[in-house]
C-alpha positions in Angstrom: 165.7 112.3 129.1 162.8 113.8 131.2 161.6 115.8 128.3 161.6 112.7 126.1 159.3 111.1 128.7 157.1 114.0 128.9 156.6 114.0 125.0 155.8 110.2 125.1 153.3 110.8 127.9 151.7 113.6 126.0 151.4 111.8 122.6 150.0 108.7 124.5 147.4 110.7 126.0 146.5 112.4 122.9 146.1 109.0 121.0 143.9 107.6 123.8 141.6 110.6 123.8 141.2 110.2 120.0 140.4 106.8 120.1 137.9 107.2 122.9 136.0 109.8 120.7 135.4 107.2 118.1 134.3 104.5 120.2 131.5 106.5 121.8 128.0 104.7 121.5 125.6 106.5 119.0 123.1 108.8 120.7 119.8 107.0 121.0 116.8 108.8 119.4 113.2 108.8 120.8 110.6 106.6 119.2 107.0 107.5 118.4 104.1 105.4 119.1 100.7 106.2 117.4 97.4 104.4 116.6 93.7 104.5 116.8 91.3 102.8 119.0 87.8 101.7 118.0 85.2 99.4 119.2 84.5 96.0 117.6 82.0 97.6 115.0 84.6 100.2 114.2 83.2 103.2 115.9 86.0 105.7 116.9 86.4 105.6 120.8 87.1 109.1 122.4 89.0 109.4 125.7 90.3 106.0 125.9 93.2 106.0 128.3 96.4 104.4 127.2 99.4 103.8 129.7 102.7 103.1 128.4 104.8 101.5 131.1 108.7 100.7 131.0 109.6 97.2 131.3 110.7 97.9 135.0 107.1 98.9 135.8 105.2 95.9 134.3 104.7 93.9 137.5 103.3 96.9 139.3 99.6 98.0 139.0 98.9 101.7 138.9 95.2 103.0 138.8 94.1 104.6 135.7 95.8 108.2 135.2 98.2 107.2 138.0 101.2 105.9 136.1 104.7 106.5 137.3 107.2 108.9 136.3 108.8 106.3 134.1 105.7 105.8 132.2 103.6 107.7 129.7 99.7 108.3 129.6 97.6 109.4 126.6 94.0 109.9 125.8 92.5 109.3 122.3 91.1 112.3 120.6 87.6 112.7 119.0 88.8 110.4 116.1 90.1 107.8 118.4 94.0 108.7 117.7 96.5 108.5 120.4 100.1 109.7 120.0 103.2 109.1 122.3 106.1 111.1 121.2 109.6 111.4 122.5 109.6 107.8 124.1 113.1 106.5 125.0 113.9 103.2 123.4 113.3 100.0 125.2 110.8 97.3 126.2 107.3 98.4 127.2 103.9 97.1 128.2 100.9 99.2 126.9 97.6 99.0 128.6 94.5 100.4 126.8 91.4 101.2 128.9 87.9 102.5 128.6 85.0 102.4 131.0 82.5 99.7 129.5 85.2 97.8 127.5 87.7 95.0 128.3 91.2 96.3 128.9 93.8 95.4 126.3 97.4 94.6 127.4 100.2 94.5 124.7 104.0 94.1 125.2 106.4 95.8 122.7 109.9 96.9 122.0 110.6 100.3 120.8 113.8 100.9 118.8 115.8 104.2 118.4 114.2 106.5 116.1 111.3 104.1 115.2 107.8 105.2 114.4 105.2 102.4 115.3 101.5 102.3 114.6 99.3 100.0 116.8 95.4 100.0 116.3 93.0 98.4 118.7 89.6 96.9 118.8 88.0 97.1 122.1 85.4 94.5 123.1 82.6 95.8 125.3 81.9 94.3 128.7 78.5 92.6 129.1 75.9 94.8 130.8 75.4 94.5 134.6 72.3 92.8 135.5 
């Protein structure tokens, strides 16, 4: 009787283990966010700063270049292009800054494995008098 019970416990354990393998959630793939930053006239802007803040960080202000570890920072290249790669899926706020231009704030949701392109046109701030 004891050996029958042992076999039943073993078989039940194996069945439960097999059932849990199939019910594992799929692995999330990183997203990629890219685009170009230009001024209103279309001139490409080099060295614009982009801060990609996770949703939990959206209410906190971080000075330019000082985003938290849960955030990402990128600068545009000579063609005005930026790239954020290997970004975990989730809700984000993107802030685009450059001296002499109004900052741009954009909310977005990145999905698993998604490739998103967001281009921005920056409006110059009025000259100081």
